[in-house]
DOMAR-690970 format. One record per atom (N, C-alpha, C, CB): atom name; x negated, y negated, z. Coordinates in nm, 4 decimals, padded with zeros to 6 digits. Atoms other than C-alpha are relative to their C-alpha. Glycine has a CB too. Example, Ala and Ser with C-alpha at 12.3 -4.5 7.8 and 13.67 -1.06 7.14 Angstrom:
BEGIN
   site          u          v          w
      N   -00.0890    00.1190    00.0000
     CA   -01.2300    00.4500    00.7800
      C   -00.0900   -00.1200    00.0000
     CB    00.0992   -00.0027    00.1246
      N    00.0820    00.1190   -00.0060
     CA   -01.3670    00.1060    00.7140
      C    00.0770   -00.1090    00.0730
     CB   -00.0414   -00.0462   -00.1415
***
This chain:
BEGIN
   site          u          v          w
      N    00.0194    00.0083   -00.1417
     CA   -00.4300   -00.4699   -05.0234
      C   -00.0233   -00.1463    00.0471
     CB   -00.1169    00.0884    00.0396
      N   -00.0141    00.1589   -00.0858
     CA   -00.4272   -00.7558   -04.7481
      C   -00.1175   -00.0248    00.0281
     CB    00.0852   -00.0157    00.1445
      N    00.0685    00.0695   -00.0147
     CA   -00.6528   -00.9670   -04.6096
      C   -00.0919    00.0991    00.1482
     CB    00.0792   -00.1444    00.0049
      N    00.0360   -00.0957   -00.0911
     CA   -00.6752   -00.7641   -04.3191
      C   -00.0387    00.1017    00.0302
     CB    00.0376    00.0134    00.0352
      N    00.0904   -00.0920    00.0536
     CA   -00.8237   -00.4381   -04.4611
      C   -00.0956   -00.0373   -00.0226
     CB    00.0240    00.0544   -00.0891
      N    00.1680    00.0490    00.0720
     CA   -01.0591   -00.5970   -04.6398
      C   -00.1383   -00.0713    00.0683
     CB    00.0287   -00.1141   -00.1083
      N    00.0689    00.0643   -00.0596
     CA   -01.1781   -00.7599   -04.3763
      C   -00.1528    00.0717    00.0603
     CB    00.0909   -00.0465    00.0875
      N    00.0889   -00.1170   -00.0620
     CA   -01.3786   -00.4454   -04.2704
      C   -00.0794    00.0009   -00.1028
     CB    00.0628    00.1480    00.0372
      N    00.0787   -00.0069    00.0888
     CA   -01.5575   -00.5037   -04.6255
      C   -00.1002   -00.1279   -00.0683
     CB    00.0785    00.0525   -00.0761
      N    00.0995    00.1157   -00.0010
     CA   -01.6899   -00.8306   -04.6047
      C   -00.0966    00.0239   -00.0015
     CB   -00.0052   -00.0773    00.0804
      N    00.2007    00.0263   -00.0389
     CA   -02.0125   -00.9516   -04.6788
      C   -00.0996    00.1306   -00.0116
     CB   -00.0323   -00.0495    00.1964
      N    00.0794   -00.1355   -00.0402
     CA   -02.0920   -00.5452   -04.7539
      C    00.0245    00.0224   -00.1779
     CB    00.0874    00.1415    00.1489
      N   -00.0291   -00.0831    00.1347
     CA   -02.2041   -00.4195   -05.1223
      C    00.1393    00.1192   -00.0331
     CB   -00.1363    00.0865   -00.0114
      N   -00.0672   -00.0933    00.0101
     CA   -01.9300   -00.2263   -05.2310
      C    00.0898   -00.0236   -00.1444
     CB    00.0694    00.0145    00.1303
      N   -00.0802    00.0188    00.1559
     CA   -01.7144   -00.0962   -05.5684
      C    00.1505   -00.0005    00.0375
     CB   -00.0313    00.1438   -00.1251
      N   -00.1839   -00.0170   -00.0253
     CA   -01.3479   -00.1957   -05.5794
      C    00.0779    00.0476   -00.1313
     CB    00.0823   -00.1683    00.0420
      N   -00.1269   -00.0411    00.1499
     CA   -01.0870   -00.0545   -05.8415
      C    00.0758   -00.1334    00.0317
     CB    00.1402    00.1853    00.0145
      N   -00.0455    00.1394    00.0290
     CA   -00.8802   -00.3602   -05.9676
      C    00.1478    00.0832   -00.0294
     CB   -00.0920   -00.1070   -00.1427
      N   -00.1581   -00.0076    00.0432
     CA   -00.4826   -00.3401   -06.0239
      C   -00.0018    00.0506   -00.1910
     CB    00.0866   -00.1996    00.0321
      N    00.0253    00.0438    00.1600
     CA   -00.5973   -00.4110   -06.4067
      C   -00.0957    00.1747   -00.0570
     CB   -00.1402   -00.2002   -00.0099
      N    00.1091   -00.1003    00.0296
     CA   -00.8058   -00.0381   -06.3997
      C   -00.1473   -00.0356    00.0106
     CB    00.0177    00.0440   -00.1313
      N    00.1413    00.0484   -00.0498
     CA   -01.1210   -00.2376   -06.3566
      C   -00.0437    00.1065    00.0724
     CB   -00.0052   -00.1321    00.0892
      N    00.0583   -00.0112   -00.0833
     CA   -01.3884   -00.0967   -06.1540
      C   -00.0839   -00.1023   -00.0014
     CB   -00.0373    00.1030    00.0078
      N    00.0908    00.1468   -00.0125
     CA   -01.6326   -00.4101   -06.0176
      C   -00.0815    00.0729    00.0900
     CB    00.0748   -00.1645    00.0667
      N    00.0739   -00.0109   -00.1878
     CA   -01.9121   -00.3700   -05.7350
      C   -00.0794   -00.1320   -00.0121
     CB   -00.1427    00.1696    00.0513
      N    00.0713    00.1351   -00.0149
     CA   -02.0527   -00.6694   -05.6109
      C    00.0666    00.0062    00.1798
     CB    00.0654   -00.1605   -00.1386
      N   -00.0079    00.0137   -00.1146
     CA   -01.9486   -00.8469   -05.2570
      C    00.1467   -00.0770    00.0041
     CB   -00.1260   -00.0639    00.0547
      N   -00.1155    00.0495   -00.0054
     CA   -01.5907   -01.0169   -05.1540
      C   -00.0545   -00.0363    00.1348
     CB    00.1329    00.0839   -00.0298
      N    00.0287    00.1032   -00.0804
     CA   -01.6056   -01.2671   -04.8813
      C    00.1110   -00.1368    00.0393
     CB   -00.1168   -00.0432   -00.0651
      N   -00.0565    00.0662    00.0124
     CA   -01.3354   -01.4772   -04.7354
      C   -00.0398   -00.1594    00.0992
     CB    00.1034    00.0785    00.0072
      N    00.0044    00.1633   -00.0101
     CA   -01.3386   -01.9074   -04.7034
      C    00.1081   -00.0220    00.0617
     CB   -00.0037   -00.0888   -00.1310
      N   -00.1054    00.1158   -00.0126
     CA   -01.1082   -02.0929   -04.4946
      C    00.0124   -00.1646   -00.0486
     CB    00.0081   -00.0076    00.1261
      N    00.0757    00.1035    00.0650
     CA   -01.0342   -02.3687   -04.6748
      C    00.1654   -00.0972    00.0201
     CB   -00.0835    00.0476   -00.1903
      N   -00.1457    00.0563   -00.0887
     CA   -00.7190   -02.6748   -04.6052
      C    00.0589   -00.0618   -00.1333
     CB   -00.0248   -00.1421    00.1555
      N   -00.1528    00.0227    00.0899
     CA   -00.4182   -02.7722   -04.8066
      C   -00.0874   -00.1671   -00.0678
     CB    00.2126   -00.0285    00.1460
      N    00.0101    00.1552    00.0175
     CA   -00.5528   -03.0375   -05.0438
      C    00.0507   -00.1202   -00.0369
     CB   -00.0541   -00.0159   -00.0429
      N   -00.1193    00.0920   -00.0443
     CA   -00.2205   -03.2325   -05.0172
      C   -00.0335   -00.0660    00.1399
     CB    00.1440    00.0893    00.0134
      N    00.0556    00.0798   -00.0947
     CA   -00.3703   -03.3455   -04.7186
      C    00.1073   -00.0084    00.1368
     CB   -00.0306   -00.1444   -00.0727
      N   -00.0836   -00.0019   -00.0934
     CA   -00.1150   -03.2162   -04.4796
      C   -00.0571    00.0511    00.0936
     CB    00.1051    00.0501   -00.0230
      N    00.1288   -00.0234   -00.0929
     CA   -00.3993   -03.0314   -04.2990
      C    00.0195    00.1673    00.0188
     CB    00.0044   -00.1018    00.1707
      N   -00.0570   -00.1552    00.0290
     CA   -00.2730   -02.6464   -04.3539
      C   -00.1666    00.0835   -00.0114
     CB    00.1187    00.0111   -00.1887
      N    00.1221   -00.0668    00.0129
     CA   -00.5449   -02.4340   -04.3536
      C    00.0471    00.1329   -00.1056
     CB   -00.0636    00.0448    00.1626
      N   -00.0617   -00.0813    00.0761
     CA   -00.5422   -02.1324   -04.5669
      C   -00.1425    00.0515   -00.0731
     CB    00.1240   -00.0712   -00.0897
      N    00.1251   -00.0845   -00.0082
     CA   -00.7631   -01.8127   -04.6299
      C   -00.0584    00.0194   -00.1771
     CB    00.0488    00.1694    00.0858
      N    00.0496   -00.0637    00.1334
     CA   -00.9142   -01.7283   -04.9879
      C   -00.1103    00.1073    00.0095
     CB   -00.0555   -00.1103   -00.0909
      N    00.0816   -00.1302    00.0090
     CA   -01.0963   -01.4462   -05.0940
      C   -00.1301   -00.0351   -00.1207
     CB    00.1175    00.1435   -00.0553
      N    00.1024   -00.0536    00.1284
     CA   -01.4073   -01.4396   -05.3662
      C   -00.0982    00.1147   -00.0293
     CB   -00.0817   -00.0875   -00.0194
      N    00.0528   -00.1481    00.0559
     CA   -01.6271   -01.2007   -05.5476
      C   -00.0566   -00.0778   -00.0779
     CB    00.0932    00.1318   -00.0625
      N    00.0831    00.0326    00.0613
     CA   -01.9340   -01.2044   -05.6899
      C   -00.1085    00.1039    00.0170
     CB   -00.0225   -00.1216    00.0270
      N    00.0353   -00.0665    00.0334
     CA   -02.1881   -00.9825   -05.7966
      C   -00.1147    00.0160    00.1327
     CB   -00.0125   -00.0204   -00.1320
      N    00.0700    00.0031   -00.1099
     CA   -02.4532   -00.8534   -05.5093
      C   -00.1390   -00.0695   -00.0676
     CB   -00.0103    00.1524    00.0731
      N    00.0792    00.0888    00.0136
     CA   -02.7442   -01.0257   -05.6752
      C    00.0778   -00.1833    00.0181
     CB   -00.0632    00.0464   -00.1425
      N   -00.1205    00.1103   -00.0071
     CA   -02.4976   -01.3545   -05.7128
      C    00.0079   -00.0721    00.1946
     CB    00.1862    00.1126   -00.0557
      N   -00.0656    00.0211   -00.1023
     CA   -02.3902   -01.3130   -05.3417
      C   -00.1531   -00.0275    00.1068
     CB    00.1167    00.1349    00.0297
      N    00.1104    00.0334   -00.0146
     CA   -02.7265   -01.3028   -05.2516
      C   -00.1069   -00.1183    00.0174
     CB   -00.0115    00.0430   -00.0564
      N    00.0328    00.1419    00.0808
     CA   -02.8955   -01.5799   -05.4192
      C    00.1049   -00.0885    00.0663
     CB    00.0210    00.0039   -00.1854
      N   -00.0708    00.0602   -00.0503
     CA   -02.6136   -01.7773   -05.2688
      C   -00.0078   -00.0218    00.1587
     CB    00.0938    00.0452   -00.0455
      N    00.0078    00.0000   -00.1259
     CA   -02.6903   -01.6796   -04.9212
      C   -00.1496   -00.0848    00.0391
     CB    00.0142    00.1538    00.0464
      N    00.1540    00.0475   -00.0083
     CA   -03.0595   -01.7853   -04.9551
      C   -00.0129   -00.1052   -00.0194
     CB   -00.0911    00.0480   -00.0757
      N    00.0755    00.1177    00.0822
     CA   -03.1151   -02.0635   -05.1913
      C    00.1484   -00.0946    00.0097
     CB   -00.0712    00.0511   -00.1954
      N   -00.1029    00.1263    00.0111
     CA   -02.7294   -02.2290   -05.2182
      C    00.0104   -00.0272   -00.1061
     CB   -00.0234   -00.1201    00.0597
      N   -00.0091    00.0564    00.1885
     CA   -02.7751   -02.2195   -05.6350
      C    00.0918    00.0508   -00.0448
     CB   -00.1151    00.0389   -00.1157
      N   -00.1190   -00.0459    00.0610
     CA   -02.4833   -02.2171   -05.8519
      C   -00.0648    00.1181   -00.0004
     CB    00.0607   -00.0610   -00.1338
      N    00.0433   -00.1689    00.0175
     CA   -02.3967   -01.8424   -05.8822
      C    00.1149    00.0028   -00.0935
     CB    00.0049    00.1298    00.1543
      N   -00.1608   -00.0749    00.1091
     CA   -02.0785   -01.6663   -06.0907
      C    00.0439   -00.0090    00.1422
     CB    00.0112    00.2085   -00.1111
      N   -00.0874   -00.0079   -00.1112
     CA   -01.8242   -01.7165   -05.8074
      C    00.1229    00.0584   -00.0486
     CB    00.0232   -00.1315    00.0654
      N   -00.1025   -00.0487    00.0340
     CA   -01.4932   -01.5371   -05.8583
      C    00.1391   -00.0312    00.1182
     CB   -00.0444    00.1428   -00.0251
      N   -00.1371   -00.0090   -00.0915
     CA   -01.1521   -01.6505   -05.6942
      C    00.0839    00.1251   -00.0270
     CB    00.1006   -00.1289   -00.0291
      N   -00.1207   -00.1375    00.0373
     CA   -00.9527   -01.3173   -05.6034
      C    00.1244   -00.0106    00.0832
     CB   -00.0631    00.1693    00.0409
      N   -00.0737   -00.0295   -00.1182
     CA   -00.6616   -01.2284   -05.4667
      C    00.0510    00.1101    00.0322
     CB    00.0845   -00.0640    00.0112
      N    00.0086   -00.1432   -00.0647
     CA   -00.6418   -00.9610   -05.2046
      C    00.1232    00.1656   -00.0689
     CB    00.0484   -00.0512    00.1851
      N   -00.0785   -00.0916    00.0498
     CA   -00.3264   -00.7533   -05.3998
      C   -00.0499    00.0188   -00.1653
     CB    00.1544   -00.0481    00.0259
      N    00.0615   -00.0345    00.1335
     CA   -00.5469   -00.7560   -05.7509
      C   -00.0843    00.1602    00.0683
     CB   -00.1276   -00.1569   -00.0723
      N    00.0988   -00.0843   -00.0257
     CA   -00.7757   -00.4724   -05.5354
      C    00.0846    00.0711    00.0756
     CB   -00.1284   -00.0468    00.0562
      N   -00.0882   -00.1125   -00.0615
     CA   -00.6412   -00.1278   -05.4731
      C   -00.0445    00.0777    00.0365
     CB    00.0779    00.0566   -00.0539
      N    00.1229   -00.1052   -00.0406
     CA   -00.9346    00.0477   -05.3921
      C   -00.1203   -00.0960    00.0274
     CB   -00.0443    00.1205   -00.1343
      N    00.1622    00.0579   -00.0801
     CA   -01.2602   -00.0471   -05.1886
      C   -00.0810    00.0989    00.0982
     CB    00.0310   -00.1415    00.1132
      N    00.0952   -00.0703   -00.0035
     CA   -01.5522    00.1765   -05.1386
      C   -00.1441   -00.0951    00.0741
     CB   -00.0085    00.0533   -00.1498
      N    00.1072    00.0634   -00.0414
     CA   -01.8512    00.0613   -04.8816
      C   -00.1086    00.0232   -00.1049
     CB   -00.0353    00.0431    00.1349
      N    00.0662   -00.0776    00.0270
     CA   -02.1694    00.1259   -05.0836
      C   -00.0936   -00.0903    00.0864
     CB   -00.0117    00.0448   -00.1390
      N    00.1194    00.0779   -00.0956
     CA   -02.3881   -00.0620   -04.8043
      C    00.0271    00.1220    00.0676
     CB    00.0161   -00.1725    00.0903
      N    00.0342   -00.1494   -00.0930
     CA   -02.6017    00.1820   -04.6017
      C    00.0036   -00.0798    00.1401
     CB   -00.1866    00.0980   -00.0357
***
């Protein structure tokens, strides 16, 4: 799946089916980053966390379990948010 399609599901509680066959429940979001080599190029990275960790991150900015994820790993997404 590409970032353009996933942008409809960012910051929402969703069910994700991964290429490995696993199903995970949580939230994905995009973060703009700059190239650490110092050339100033920006890129977008995708991150995943459980709903509880995502809400804690939004409210308190305390450390949580966050997983960097490649968009290609996601084969299906379903929004569970009402």
